[in-house]
All heavy atoms as TSV, in Angstrom:
chain	resi	resn	atom	element	x	y	z
A	1	MET	N	N	189.688	10.165	25.356
A	1	MET	CA	C	188.908	11.350	25.337
A	1	MET	C	C	188.672	11.835	26.777
A	1	MET	O	O	188.300	11.043	27.621
A	1	MET	CB	C	187.564	11.189	24.596
A	1	MET	CG	C	186.831	12.392	24.453
A	1	MET	SD	S	185.443	12.087	23.301
A	1	MET	CE	C	184.601	13.561	23.419
A	2	ASP	N	N	188.954	13.107	27.039
A	2	ASP	CA	C	188.804	13.627	28.396
A	2	ASP	C	C	187.492	14.354	28.592
A	2	ASP	O	O	186.918	14.915	27.609
A	2	ASP	CB	C	189.967	14.555	28.739
A	2	ASP	CG	C	191.315	13.768	28.831
A	2	ASP	OD1	O	191.273	12.546	29.059
A	2	ASP	OD2	O	192.355	14.433	28.621
A	3	ILE	N	N	187.056	14.488	29.792
A	3	ILE	CA	C	185.878	15.237	30.108
A	3	ILE	C	C	186.169	16.153	31.266
A	3	ILE	O	O	186.937	15.745	32.153
A	3	ILE	CB	C	184.677	14.250	30.461
A	3	ILE	CG1	C	183.385	15.034	30.684
A	3	ILE	CG2	C	185.014	13.411	31.647
A	3	ILE	CD1	C	182.146	14.164	30.719
A	4	LYS	N	N	185.670	17.399	31.232
A	4	LYS	CA	C	185.877	18.355	32.320
A	4	LYS	C	C	184.675	18.280	33.273
A	4	LYS	O	O	183.517	18.314	32.856
A	4	LYS	CB	C	185.976	19.741	31.771
A	4	LYS	CG	C	187.241	20.047	31.078
A	4	LYS	CD	C	187.311	21.516	30.682
A	4	LYS	CE	C	188.670	21.799	29.972
A	4	LYS	NZ	N	188.792	23.226	29.614
A	5	LEU	N	N	184.987	18.168	34.567
A	5	LEU	CA	C	183.974	18.086	35.594
A	5	LEU	C	C	184.186	19.251	36.576
A	5	LEU	O	O	185.301	19.701	36.833
A	5	LEU	CB	C	184.119	16.759	36.379
A	5	LEU	CG	C	184.072	15.474	35.539
A	5	LEU	CD1	C	184.506	14.295	36.472
A	5	LEU	CD2	C	182.705	15.248	35.051
A	6	THR	N	N	183.065	19.751	37.117
A	6	THR	CA	C	183.075	20.879	38.008
A	6	THR	C	C	182.173	20.615	39.216
A	6	THR	O	O	181.137	19.941	39.061
A	6	THR	CB	C	182.792	22.183	37.383
A	6	THR	OG1	O	182.913	23.224	38.371
A	6	THR	CG2	C	181.391	22.243	36.830
A	7	ASN	N	N	182.503	21.108	40.376
A	7	ASN	CA	C	181.603	21.075	41.536
A	7	ASN	C	C	181.256	22.519	41.977
A	7	ASN	O	O	180.832	22.734	43.064
A	7	ASN	CB	C	182.278	20.300	42.693
A	7	ASN	CG	C	183.448	20.982	43.285
A	7	ASN	OD1	O	183.970	21.968	42.773
A	7	ASN	ND2	N	183.934	20.444	44.404
A	8	GLY	N	N	181.538	23.488	41.081
A	8	GLY	CA	C	181.214	24.880	41.427
A	8	GLY	C	C	182.460	25.631	41.849
A	8	GLY	O	O	182.545	26.844	41.628
A	9	ARG	N	N	183.369	25.014	42.508
A	9	ARG	CA	C	184.590	25.654	42.977
A	9	ARG	C	C	185.770	25.348	42.050
A	9	ARG	O	O	186.572	26.272	41.768
A	9	ARG	CB	C	184.950	25.176	44.404
A	9	ARG	CG	C	184.468	26.034	45.490
A	9	ARG	CD	C	185.085	25.615	46.771
A	9	ARG	NE	N	185.172	24.185	46.894
A	9	ARG	CZ	C	185.822	23.539	47.848
A	9	ARG	NH1	N	186.408	24.181	48.777
A	9	ARG	NH2	N	185.878	22.256	47.840
A	10	LYS	N	N	185.941	24.069	41.653
A	10	LYS	CA	C	187.133	23.745	40.923
A	10	LYS	C	C	186.727	22.855	39.733
A	10	LYS	O	O	185.639	22.244	39.749
A	10	LYS	CB	C	188.154	23.059	41.779
A	10	LYS	CG	C	187.682	21.817	42.470
A	10	LYS	CD	C	188.785	21.310	43.377
A	10	LYS	CE	C	188.275	20.160	44.200
A	10	LYS	NZ	N	189.290	19.656	45.145
A	11	ILE	N	N	187.565	22.823	38.743
A	11	ILE	CA	C	187.381	22.007	37.528
A	11	ILE	C	C	188.448	20.944	37.472
A	11	ILE	O	O	189.680	21.254	37.639
A	11	ILE	CB	C	187.378	22.931	36.256
A	11	ILE	CG1	C	186.237	23.919	36.341
A	11	ILE	CG2	C	187.320	22.083	35.034
A	11	ILE	CD1	C	186.266	24.907	35.216
A	12	ILE	N	N	188.014	19.693	37.245
A	12	ILE	CA	C	188.979	18.600	37.101
A	12	ILE	C	C	188.802	17.982	35.696
A	12	ILE	O	O	187.701	18.109	35.143
A	12	ILE	CB	C	188.878	17.567	38.185
A	12	ILE	CG1	C	187.513	16.932	38.221
A	12	ILE	CG2	C	189.192	18.183	39.521
A	12	ILE	CD1	C	187.353	15.773	39.181
A	13	VAL	N	N	189.818	17.379	35.201
A	13	VAL	CA	C	189.769	16.745	33.888
A	13	VAL	C	C	190.005	15.241	34.106
A	13	VAL	O	O	191.076	14.880	34.703
A	13	VAL	CB	C	190.836	17.313	32.891
A	13	VAL	CG1	C	190.746	16.578	31.605
A	13	VAL	CG2	C	190.611	18.778	32.768
A	14	LYS	N	N	189.075	14.389	33.673
A	14	LYS	CA	C	189.211	12.923	33.820
A	14	LYS	C	C	188.918	12.258	32.469
A	14	LYS	O	O	188.298	12.833	31.649
A	14	LYS	CB	C	188.195	12.429	34.904
A	14	LYS	CG	C	188.484	12.885	36.276
A	14	LYS	CD	C	189.700	12.173	36.878
A	14	LYS	CE	C	189.957	12.619	38.237
A	14	LYS	NZ	N	191.183	12.060	38.778
A	15	ASN	N	N	189.348	11.000	32.341
A	15	ASN	CA	C	189.100	10.213	31.209
A	15	ASN	C	C	187.591	9.910	31.213
A	15	ASN	O	O	186.984	9.652	32.227
A	15	ASN	CB	C	189.874	8.903	31.319
A	15	ASN	CG	C	189.803	8.126	30.034
A	15	ASN	OD1	O	188.875	8.237	29.266
A	15	ASN	ND2	N	190.844	7.277	29.834
A	16	LYS	N	N	186.930	10.050	30.015
A	16	LYS	CA	C	185.520	9.854	29.902
A	16	LYS	C	C	185.134	8.416	30.268
A	16	LYS	O	O	184.116	8.241	30.983
A	16	LYS	CB	C	185.051	10.113	28.467
A	16	LYS	CG	C	183.544	10.112	28.345
A	16	LYS	CD	C	183.078	10.755	27.113
A	16	LYS	CE	C	181.525	10.782	27.117
A	16	LYS	NZ	N	180.999	11.864	26.445
A	17	HIS	N	N	185.911	7.439	29.965
A	17	HIS	CA	C	185.603	6.041	30.345
A	17	HIS	C	C	185.650	5.915	31.902
A	17	HIS	O	O	184.757	5.287	32.482
A	17	HIS	CB	C	186.582	5.061	29.665
A	17	HIS	CG	C	186.385	3.642	30.138
A	17	HIS	ND1	N	185.245	2.931	29.741
A	17	HIS	CD2	C	187.137	2.813	30.870
A	17	HIS	CE1	C	185.370	1.748	30.286
A	17	HIS	NE2	N	186.463	1.634	30.983
A	18	TYR	N	N	186.637	6.482	32.507
A	18	TYR	CA	C	186.766	6.474	33.987
A	18	TYR	C	C	185.570	7.135	34.611
A	18	TYR	O	O	185.048	6.660	35.639
A	18	TYR	CB	C	188.061	7.137	34.388
A	18	TYR	CG	C	188.298	7.142	35.891
A	18	TYR	CD1	C	188.740	5.989	36.536
A	18	TYR	CD2	C	188.127	8.282	36.651
A	18	TYR	CE1	C	188.932	5.999	37.901
A	18	TYR	CE2	C	188.360	8.298	37.997
A	18	TYR	CZ	C	188.755	7.152	38.615
A	18	TYR	OH	O	188.946	7.148	39.960
A	19	TYR	N	N	185.102	8.242	34.056
A	19	TYR	CA	C	183.944	8.976	34.572
A	19	TYR	C	C	182.675	8.162	34.513
A	19	TYR	O	O	181.908	8.063	35.456
A	19	TYR	CB	C	183.773	10.270	33.861
A	19	TYR	CG	C	182.459	10.991	34.161
A	19	TYR	CD1	C	182.242	11.552	35.412
A	19	TYR	CD2	C	181.416	11.026	33.220
A	19	TYR	CE1	C	181.013	12.182	35.704
A	19	TYR	CE2	C	180.220	11.597	33.558
A	19	TYR	CZ	C	180.009	12.192	34.788
A	19	TYR	OH	O	178.789	12.755	35.118
A	20	GLU	N	N	182.438	7.497	33.319
A	20	GLU	CA	C	181.262	6.697	33.174
A	20	GLU	C	C	181.257	5.494	34.108
A	20	GLU	O	O	180.197	5.036	34.604
A	20	GLU	CB	C	181.165	6.284	31.694
A	20	GLU	CG	C	180.812	7.411	30.761
A	20	GLU	CD	C	180.962	7.047	29.318
A	20	GLU	OE1	O	181.340	5.916	28.984
A	20	GLU	OE2	O	180.609	7.931	28.546
A	21	VAL	N	N	182.401	4.876	34.384
A	21	VAL	CA	C	182.482	3.747	35.295
A	21	VAL	C	C	182.184	4.159	36.725
A	21	VAL	O	O	181.503	3.506	37.461
A	21	VAL	CB	C	183.833	3.032	35.153
A	21	VAL	CG1	C	184.030	1.984	36.277
A	21	VAL	CG2	C	184.024	2.436	33.785
A	22	ASN	N	N	182.698	5.350	37.120
A	22	ASN	CA	C	182.588	5.778	38.516
A	22	ASN	C	C	181.643	6.978	38.646
A	22	ASN	O	O	181.841	7.910	39.454
A	22	ASN	CB	C	184.009	6.178	39.017
A	22	ASN	CG	C	184.889	4.993	39.050
A	22	ASN	OD1	O	184.551	3.945	39.531
A	22	ASN	ND2	N	186.018	5.145	38.388
A	23	ILE	N	N	180.559	7.026	37.871
A	23	ILE	CA	C	179.667	8.153	37.806
A	23	ILE	C	C	179.005	8.435	39.167
A	23	ILE	O	O	178.857	9.568	39.633
A	23	ILE	CB	C	178.622	8.040	36.727
A	23	ILE	CG1	C	177.987	9.393	36.435
A	23	ILE	CG2	C	177.563	7.003	37.047
A	23	ILE	CD1	C	177.234	9.392	35.118
A	24	LYS	N	N	178.702	7.329	39.955
A	24	LYS	CA	C	178.071	7.524	41.299
A	24	LYS	C	C	179.072	8.225	42.229
A	24	LYS	O	O	178.629	9.103	43.014
A	24	LYS	CB	C	177.726	6.141	41.851
A	24	LYS	CG	C	176.386	5.661	41.454
A	24	LYS	CD	C	175.346	6.382	42.225
A	24	LYS	CE	C	174.049	5.655	42.130
A	24	LYS	NZ	N	172.882	6.498	42.150
A	25	HIS	N	N	180.307	7.892	42.170
A	25	HIS	CA	C	181.349	8.456	43.019
A	25	HIS	C	C	181.411	9.987	42.764
A	25	HIS	O	O	181.442	10.811	43.697
A	25	HIS	CB	C	182.652	7.821	42.743
A	25	HIS	CG	C	183.835	8.521	43.470
A	25	HIS	ND1	N	184.048	8.427	44.796
A	25	HIS	CD2	C	184.794	9.338	42.962
A	25	HIS	CE1	C	185.137	9.153	45.140
A	25	HIS	NE2	N	185.567	9.690	44.058
A	26	PHE	N	N	181.431	10.362	41.515
A	26	PHE	CA	C	181.524	11.807	41.155
A	26	PHE	C	C	180.229	12.580	41.561
A	26	PHE	O	O	180.314	13.690	41.988
A	26	PHE	CB	C	181.816	11.997	39.641
A	26	PHE	CG	C	183.184	11.595	39.280
A	26	PHE	CD1	C	183.456	10.466	38.547
A	26	PHE	CD2	C	184.254	12.398	39.707
A	26	PHE	CE1	C	184.762	10.106	38.223
A	26	PHE	CE2	C	185.583	12.038	39.356
A	26	PHE	CZ	C	185.806	10.860	38.641
A	27	GLN	N	N	179.075	11.934	41.385
A	27	GLN	CA	C	177.794	12.580	41.803
A	27	GLN	C	C	177.776	12.810	43.285
A	27	GLN	O	O	177.283	13.800	43.790
A	27	GLN	CB	C	176.596	11.770	41.263
A	27	GLN	CG	C	176.431	11.874	39.816
A	27	GLN	CD	C	175.251	11.037	39.342
A	27	GLN	OE1	O	174.780	10.128	40.067
A	27	GLN	NE2	N	174.839	11.244	38.097
A	28	ASN	N	N	178.237	11.795	44.050
A	28	ASN	CA	C	178.305	11.956	45.535
A	28	ASN	C	C	179.158	13.109	45.980
A	28	ASN	O	O	178.914	13.746	47.006
A	28	ASN	CB	C	178.732	10.652	46.200
A	28	ASN	CG	C	177.681	9.585	46.075
A	28	ASN	OD1	O	176.489	9.839	45.888
A	28	ASN	ND2	N	178.108	8.307	46.274
A	29	ASN	N	N	180.215	13.377	45.225
A	29	ASN	CA	C	181.152	14.451	45.517
A	29	ASN	C	C	180.720	15.737	44.899
A	29	ASN	O	O	181.417	16.761	45.032
A	29	ASN	CB	C	182.558	14.080	45.114
A	29	ASN	CG	C	183.143	13.016	45.956
A	29	ASN	OD1	O	182.871	12.947	47.174
A	29	ASN	ND2	N	183.948	12.119	45.421
A	30	GLY	N	N	179.602	15.755	44.157
A	30	GLY	CA	C	179.061	17.017	43.617
A	30	GLY	C	C	179.638	17.387	42.260
A	30	GLY	O	O	179.419	18.528	41.842
A	31	PHE	N	N	180.320	16.496	41.568
A	31	PHE	CA	C	180.907	16.844	40.310
A	31	PHE	C	C	179.983	16.465	39.156
A	31	PHE	O	O	179.358	15.409	39.164
A	31	PHE	CB	C	182.231	16.095	40.109
A	31	PHE	CG	C	183.356	16.623	40.858
A	31	PHE	CD1	C	183.748	16.105	42.088
A	31	PHE	CD2	C	184.097	17.700	40.308
A	31	PHE	CE1	C	184.770	16.623	42.787
A	31	PHE	CE2	C	185.183	18.212	41.080
A	31	PHE	CZ	C	185.501	17.686	42.268
A	32	VAL	N	N	179.777	17.445	38.237
A	32	VAL	CA	C	178.961	17.254	37.016
A	32	VAL	C	C	179.770	17.768	35.856
A	32	VAL	O	O	180.611	18.607	35.996
A	32	VAL	CB	C	177.610	18.014	37.138
A	32	VAL	CG1	C	176.737	17.360	38.199
A	32	VAL	CG2	C	177.809	19.448	37.423
A	33	PRO	N	N	179.449	17.265	34.673
A	33	PRO	CA	C	180.194	17.770	33.474
A	33	PRO	C	C	179.948	19.292	33.282
A	33	PRO	O	O	178.864	19.806	33.580
A	33	PRO	CB	C	179.608	16.996	32.322
A	33	PRO	CG	C	179.110	15.726	32.955
A	33	PRO	CD	C	178.632	16.155	34.291
A	34	VAL	N	N	181.003	20.009	32.846
A	34	VAL	CA	C	180.939	21.441	32.637
A	34	VAL	C	C	179.834	21.811	31.631
A	34	VAL	O	O	179.222	22.848	31.723
A	34	VAL	CB	C	182.294	21.955	32.247
A	34	VAL	CG1	C	182.250	23.474	31.931
A	34	VAL	CG2	C	183.349	21.747	33.338
A	35	ASP	N	N	179.675	20.951	30.627
A	35	ASP	CA	C	178.689	21.240	29.578
A	35	ASP	C	C	177.270	21.373	30.174
A	35	ASP	O	O	176.428	22.160	29.667
A	35	ASP	CB	C	178.708	20.185	28.501
A	35	ASP	CG	C	180.072	20.085	27.882
A	35	ASP	OD1	O	180.804	21.058	27.889
A	35	ASP	OD2	O	180.380	19.001	27.277
A	36	GLU	N	N	176.922	20.636	31.188
A	36	GLU	CA	C	175.603	20.631	31.796
A	36	GLU	C	C	175.369	21.847	32.683
A	36	GLU	O	O	174.194	22.214	32.900
A	36	GLU	CB	C	175.374	19.379	32.607
A	36	GLU	CG	C	175.317	18.114	31.798
A	36	GLU	CD	C	175.116	16.868	32.640
A	36	GLU	OE1	O	174.866	17.005	33.814
A	36	GLU	OE2	O	175.224	15.788	32.036
A	37	VAL	N	N	176.439	22.495	33.166
A	37	VAL	CA	C	176.322	23.620	34.049
A	37	VAL	C	C	176.388	24.898	33.149
A	37	VAL	O	O	177.399	25.165	32.556
A	37	VAL	CB	C	177.464	23.649	35.091
A	37	VAL	CG1	C	177.371	24.864	35.977
A	37	VAL	CG2	C	177.439	22.360	35.903
A	38	LYS	N	N	175.361	25.636	33.105
A	38	LYS	CA	C	175.291	26.877	32.407
A	38	LYS	C	C	174.804	27.937	33.355
A	38	LYS	O	O	173.730	27.843	33.915
A	38	LYS	CB	C	174.329	26.750	31.194
A	38	LYS	CG	C	174.863	25.823	30.091
A	38	LYS	CD	C	173.942	25.836	28.932
A	38	LYS	CE	C	174.479	24.856	27.902
A	38	LYS	NZ	N	173.637	24.789	26.679
A	39	LYS	N	N	175.580	28.971	33.483
A	39	LYS	CA	C	175.211	30.044	34.344
A	39	LYS	C	C	174.561	31.179	33.535
A	39	LYS	O	O	175.032	31.510	32.473
A	39	LYS	CB	C	176.493	30.637	35.066
A	39	LYS	CG	C	177.157	29.646	35.995
A	39	LYS	CD	C	178.306	30.227	36.688
A	39	LYS	CE	C	178.948	29.251	37.580
A	39	LYS	NZ	N	180.150	29.806	38.260
A	40	GLU	N	N	173.490	31.721	34.110
A	40	GLU	CA	C	172.868	32.874	33.457
A	40	GLU	C	C	173.563	34.140	33.868
A	40	GLU	O	O	173.738	34.390	35.100
A	40	GLU	CB	C	171.375	32.934	33.825
A	40	GLU	CG	C	170.622	31.762	33.318
A	40	GLU	CD	C	169.127	31.869	33.694
A	40	GLU	OE1	O	168.678	32.980	34.044
A	40	GLU	OE2	O	168.446	30.812	33.615
A	41	ILE	N	N	173.935	34.984	32.919
A	41	ILE	CA	C	174.578	36.218	33.228
A	41	ILE	C	C	173.505	37.284	33.231
A	41	ILE	O	O	172.769	37.507	32.243
A	41	ILE	CB	C	175.655	36.562	32.156
A	41	ILE	CG1	C	176.753	35.476	32.197
A	41	ILE	CG2	C	176.214	37.898	32.424
A	41	ILE	CD1	C	177.784	35.582	31.151
A	42	LYS	N	N	173.345	37.941	34.362
A	42	LYS	CA	C	172.389	39.001	34.548
A	42	LYS	C	C	173.031	40.375	34.581
A	42	LYS	O	O	174.003	40.558	35.290
A	42	LYS	CB	C	171.586	38.741	35.823
A	42	LYS	CG	C	170.539	39.699	36.099
A	42	LYS	CD	C	169.816	39.459	37.437
A	42	LYS	CE	C	168.962	40.591	37.837
A	42	LYS	NZ	N	168.445	40.424	39.212
A	43	LYS	N	N	172.541	41.260	33.741
A	43	LYS	CA	C	173.062	42.609	33.757
A	43	LYS	C	C	172.529	43.353	34.965
A	43	LYS	O	O	171.317	43.279	35.269
A	43	LYS	CB	C	172.627	43.362	32.483
A	43	LYS	CG	C	173.210	42.781	31.237
A	43	LYS	CD	C	174.240	43.665	30.738
A	43	LYS	CE	C	174.825	43.112	29.411
A	43	LYS	NZ	N	175.724	43.985	28.823
A	44	ALA	N	N	173.466	44.004	35.700
A	44	ALA	CA	C	173.003	44.721	36.884
A	44	ALA	C	C	172.574	46.138	36.468
A	44	ALA	O	O	173.241	46.779	35.667
A	44	ALA	CB	C	174.182	44.830	37.858
A	45	THR	N	N	171.511	46.550	37.050
A	45	THR	CA	C	171.050	47.925	36.800
A	45	THR	C	C	171.375	48.785	37.969
A	45	THR	O	O	171.622	48.254	39.089
A	45	THR	CB	C	169.488	47.931	36.539
A	45	THR	OG1	O	168.818	47.488	37.691
A	45	THR	CG2	C	169.167	47.098	35.290
A	46	ILE	N	N	171.250	50.092	37.835
A	46	ILE	CA	C	171.527	51.016	38.896
A	46	ILE	C	C	170.561	50.815	40.044
A	46	ILE	O	O	170.899	50.874	41.243
A	46	ILE	CB	C	171.577	52.469	38.396
A	46	ILE	CG1	C	172.695	52.652	37.394
A	46	ILE	CG2	C	171.690	53.446	39.546
A	46	ILE	CD1	C	172.721	54.056	36.725
A	47	LYS	N	N	169.302	50.530	39.731
A	47	LYS	CA	C	168.275	50.341	40.733
A	47	LYS	C	C	168.580	49.077	41.583
A	47	LYS	O	O	168.460	49.137	42.813
A	47	LYS	CB	C	166.912	50.149	40.095
A	47	LYS	CG	C	165.825	50.086	41.101
A	47	LYS	CD	C	164.482	49.900	40.429
A	47	LYS	CE	C	163.405	49.810	41.514
A	47	LYS	NZ	N	162.354	48.881	41.250
A	48	ASP	N	N	169.055	48.013	40.978
A	48	ASP	CA	C	169.412	46.793	41.708
A	48	ASP	C	C	170.548	47.084	42.655
A	48	ASP	O	O	170.540	46.617	43.811
A	48	ASP	CB	C	169.821	45.675	40.761
A	48	ASP	CG	C	168.630	45.205	39.940
A	48	ASP	OD1	O	167.494	45.381	40.304
A	48	ASP	OD2	O	168.913	44.588	38.846
A	49	ILE	N	N	171.515	47.821	42.174
A	49	ILE	CA	C	172.669	48.141	43.049
A	49	ILE	C	C	172.286	49.060	44.198
A	49	ILE	O	O	172.718	48.850	45.335
A	49	ILE	CB	C	173.800	48.753	42.132
A	49	ILE	CG1	C	174.268	47.712	41.194
A	49	ILE	CG2	C	174.960	49.233	43.049
A	49	ILE	CD1	C	175.215	48.251	40.129
A	50	SER	N	N	171.470	50.076	43.893
A	50	SER	CA	C	171.102	51.023	44.954
A	50	SER	C	C	170.211	50.383	45.996
A	50	SER	O	O	170.191	50.793	47.137
A	50	SER	CB	C	170.421	52.262	44.318
A	50	SER	OG	O	169.170	51.861	43.706
A	51	ASP	N	N	169.481	49.369	45.696
A	51	ASP	CA	C	168.620	48.660	46.627
A	51	ASP	C	C	169.469	47.918	47.626
A	51	ASP	O	O	169.087	47.677	48.795
A	51	ASP	CB	C	167.645	47.680	45.921
A	51	ASP	CG	C	166.590	48.428	45.183
A	51	ASP	OD1	O	166.362	49.621	45.442
A	51	ASP	OD2	O	165.924	47.719	44.301
A	52	LYS	N	N	170.697	47.463	47.211
A	52	LYS	CA	C	171.508	46.649	48.023
A	52	LYS	C	C	172.493	47.500	48.921
A	52	LYS	O	O	173.149	46.966	49.785
A	52	LYS	CB	C	172.336	45.681	47.202
A	52	LYS	CG	C	171.444	44.679	46.552
A	52	LYS	CD	C	172.248	43.717	45.691
A	52	LYS	CE	C	171.340	42.690	45.020
A	52	LYS	NZ	N	172.113	41.793	44.160
A	53	VAL	N	N	172.505	48.803	48.717
A	53	VAL	CA	C	173.410	49.666	49.487
A	53	VAL	C	C	172.909	49.822	50.884
A	53	VAL	O	O	171.722	50.102	51.143
A	53	VAL	CB	C	173.544	51.050	48.794
A	53	VAL	CG1	C	174.353	52.024	49.652
A	53	VAL	CG2	C	174.217	50.874	47.419
A	54	VAL	N	N	173.769	49.639	51.832
A	54	VAL	CA	C	173.449	49.741	53.250
A	54	VAL	C	C	174.038	51.058	53.787
A	54	VAL	O	O	175.243	51.319	53.582
A	54	VAL	CB	C	173.946	48.568	54.035
A	54	VAL	CG1	C	173.614	48.701	55.566
A	54	VAL	CG2	C	173.370	47.326	53.508
A	55	GLU	N	N	173.236	51.849	54.483
A	55	GLU	CA	C	173.748	53.088	55.052
A	55	GLU	C	C	174.626	52.730	56.280
A	55	GLU	O	O	174.191	51.976	57.161
A	55	GLU	CB	C	172.600	53.982	55.477
A	55	GLU	CG	C	171.788	54.541	54.309
A	55	GLU	CD	C	172.562	55.501	53.479
A	55	GLU	OE1	O	173.457	56.263	54.010
A	55	GLU	OE2	O	172.379	55.475	52.223
A	56	LEU	N	N	175.848	53.296	56.355
A	56	LEU	CA	C	176.684	53.016	57.472
A	56	LEU	C	C	176.463	54.010	58.589
A	56	LEU	O	O	176.134	55.227	58.334
A	56	LEU	CB	C	178.128	53.140	57.045
A	56	LEU	CG	C	178.561	52.164	55.945
A	56	LEU	CD1	C	180.017	52.437	55.529
A	56	LEU	CD2	C	178.435	50.690	56.431
A	57	LYS	N	N	176.561	53.563	59.827
A	57	LYS	CA	C	176.371	54.438	60.936
A	57	LYS	C	C	177.698	55.163	61.213
A	57	LYS	O	O	178.758	54.617	61.014
A	57	LYS	CB	C	176.029	53.616	62.210
A	57	LYS	CG	C	174.693	52.940	62.094
A	57	LYS	CD	C	174.440	52.104	63.342
A	57	LYS	CE	C	173.081	51.356	63.235
A	57	LYS	NZ	N	172.884	50.501	64.366
A	58	PRO	N	N	177.645	56.412	61.662
A	58	PRO	CA	C	178.860	57.106	61.975
A	58	PRO	C	C	179.561	56.493	63.194
A	58	PRO	O	O	178.948	55.954	64.074
A	58	PRO	CB	C	178.433	58.530	62.308
A	58	PRO	CG	C	176.989	58.440	62.649
A	58	PRO	CD	C	176.457	57.245	61.888
A	59	LYS	N	N	180.888	56.432	63.172
A	59	LYS	CA	C	181.642	55.835	64.229
A	59	LYS	C	C	181.505	56.706	65.453
A	59	LYS	O	O	181.521	57.951	65.426
A	59	LYS	CB	C	183.129	55.717	63.851
A	59	LYS	CG	C	183.362	54.717	62.734
A	59	LYS	CD	C	184.834	54.504	62.570
A	59	LYS	CE	C	185.069	53.419	61.530
A	59	LYS	NZ	N	186.510	53.227	61.351
A	60	LYS	N	N	181.461	56.038	66.614
A	60	LYS	CA	C	181.450	56.731	67.874
A	60	LYS	C	C	182.876	57.086	68.271
A	60	LYS	O	O	183.764	56.265	68.104
A	60	LYS	CB	C	180.847	55.839	68.955
A	60	LYS	CG	C	179.326	55.630	68.759
A	60	LYS	CD	C	178.785	54.728	69.884
A	60	LYS	CE	C	177.334	54.495	69.667
A	60	LYS	NZ	N	176.784	53.593	70.678
A	61	LYS	N	N	183.068	58.282	68.793
A	61	LYS	CA	C	184.363	58.673	69.219
A	61	LYS	C	C	184.630	58.055	70.594
A	61	LYS	O	O	183.748	58.081	71.459
A	61	LYS	CB	C	184.528	60.156	69.296
A	61	LYS	CG	C	184.508	60.819	67.942
A	61	LYS	CD	C	184.772	62.336	68.051
A	61	LYS	CE	C	184.781	62.969	66.659
A	61	LYS	NZ	N	185.039	64.337	66.720
A	62	LYS	N	N	185.803	57.564	70.836
A	62	LYS	CA	C	186.157	57.008	72.110
A	62	LYS	C	C	186.550	58.147	73.014
A	62	LYS	O	O	187.310	59.059	72.686
A	62	LYS	CB	C	187.356	56.085	71.980
A	62	LYS	CG	C	187.043	54.861	71.170
A	62	LYS	CD	C	188.209	53.898	71.136
A	62	LYS	CE	C	187.925	52.625	70.346
A	62	LYS	NZ	N	189.033	51.739	70.286
A	63	THR	N	N	186.020	58.118	74.268
A	63	THR	CA	C	186.271	59.128	75.218
A	63	THR	C	C	187.403	58.650	76.150
A	63	THR	O	O	187.454	57.433	76.464
A	63	THR	CB	C	185.038	59.496	76.080
A	63	THR	OG1	O	184.527	58.318	76.697
A	63	THR	CG2	C	183.955	60.103	75.193
A	64	ARG	N	N	188.281	59.514	76.484
A	64	ARG	CA	C	189.381	59.188	77.323
A	64	ARG	C	C	189.186	59.805	78.684
A	64	ARG	O	O	188.809	60.948	78.758
A	64	ARG	CB	C	190.681	59.666	76.691
A	64	ARG	CG	C	191.894	59.119	77.324
A	64	ARG	CD	C	193.142	59.579	76.588
A	64	ARG	NE	N	193.407	60.904	76.967
A	64	ARG	CZ	C	194.424	61.698	76.521
A	64	ARG	NH1	N	195.238	61.138	75.623
A	64	ARG	NH2	N	194.619	62.913	76.930
A	65	LYS	N	N	189.487	59.046	79.707
A	65	LYS	CA	C	189.378	59.576	81.082
A	65	LYS	C	C	190.453	60.600	81.296
A	65	LYS	O	O	191.592	60.441	80.964
A	65	LYS	CB	C	189.473	58.464	82.160
A	65	LYS	CG	C	188.347	57.485	82.077
A	65	LYS	CD	C	188.540	56.494	83.176
A	65	LYS	CE	C	187.329	55.511	83.172
A	65	LYS	NZ	N	187.459	54.435	84.185
A	66	LYS	N	N	190.037	61.667	81.973
A	66	LYS	CA	C	191.034	62.735	82.263
A	66	LYS	C	C	191.801	62.345	83.499
A	66	LYS	O	O	191.235	61.825	84.495
A	66	LYS	CB	C	190.388	64.065	82.522
A	66	LYS	CG	C	189.734	64.588	81.224
A	66	LYS	CD	C	189.063	65.903	81.422
A	66	LYS	CE	C	188.483	66.456	80.178
A	66	LYS	NZ	N	187.815	67.740	80.359
A	67	LYS	N	N	193.100	62.608	83.508
A	67	LYS	CA	C	193.937	62.266	84.635
A	67	LYS	C	C	193.852	63.380	85.619
A	67	LYS	O	O	193.840	64.626	85.272
A	67	LYS	CB	C	195.398	62.047	84.230
A	67	LYS	CG	C	195.586	60.860	83.308
A	67	LYS	CD	C	197.035	60.663	83.006
A	67	LYS	CE	C	197.181	59.435	82.090
A	67	LYS	NZ	N	198.566	59.219	81.699
A	68	TRP	N	N	193.841	63.034	86.903
A	68	TRP	CA	C	193.795	64.014	87.969
A	68	TRP	C	C	195.228	64.537	88.268
A	68	TRP	O	O	196.078	63.803	88.379
A	68	TRP	CB	C	193.244	63.454	89.223
A	68	TRP	CG	C	191.767	63.055	89.096
A	68	TRP	CD1	C	191.263	61.894	88.667
A	68	TRP	CD2	C	190.661	63.908	89.342
A	68	TRP	NE1	N	189.904	61.926	88.626
A	68	TRP	CE2	C	189.487	63.196	89.053
A	68	TRP	CE3	C	190.497	65.236	89.753
A	68	TRP	CZ2	C	188.255	63.756	89.180
A	68	TRP	CZ3	C	189.246	65.743	89.919
A	68	TRP	CH2	C	188.167	64.972	89.633
A	69	LYS	N	N	195.293	65.851	88.347
A	69	LYS	CA	C	196.599	66.468	88.745
A	69	LYS	C	C	196.570	66.735	90.229
A	69	LYS	O	O	195.624	67.334	90.732
A	69	LYS	CB	C	196.811	67.696	87.929
A	69	LYS	CG	C	197.016	67.455	86.489
A	69	LYS	CD	C	197.320	68.769	85.771
A	69	LYS	CE	C	197.603	68.466	84.288
A	69	LYS	NZ	N	197.877	69.682	83.584
A	70	ILE	N	N	197.683	66.418	90.912
A	70	ILE	CA	C	197.794	66.666	92.295
A	70	ILE	C	C	198.718	67.793	92.599
A	70	ILE	O	O	199.683	68.093	92.052
A	70	ILE	CB	C	198.224	65.418	93.077
A	70	ILE	CG1	C	197.218	64.328	92.855
A	70	ILE	CG2	C	198.382	65.683	94.526
A	70	ILE	CD1	C	197.577	63.002	93.496
């Protein structure tokens, strides 16, 4: 029987017996069973999005030095 483990970035599949024998090793590397990790899905509202919008500053125009004519 296999068990899926995740550290947040990647998911690996290992034998359940192997996981139980080496559980300290997996915990040190940040791996926990996928069943224990449940993410809460939050609906975004327009107010939440508008609070995070940052006003951009207008770009400054680069000035070029004028060449002298002789």
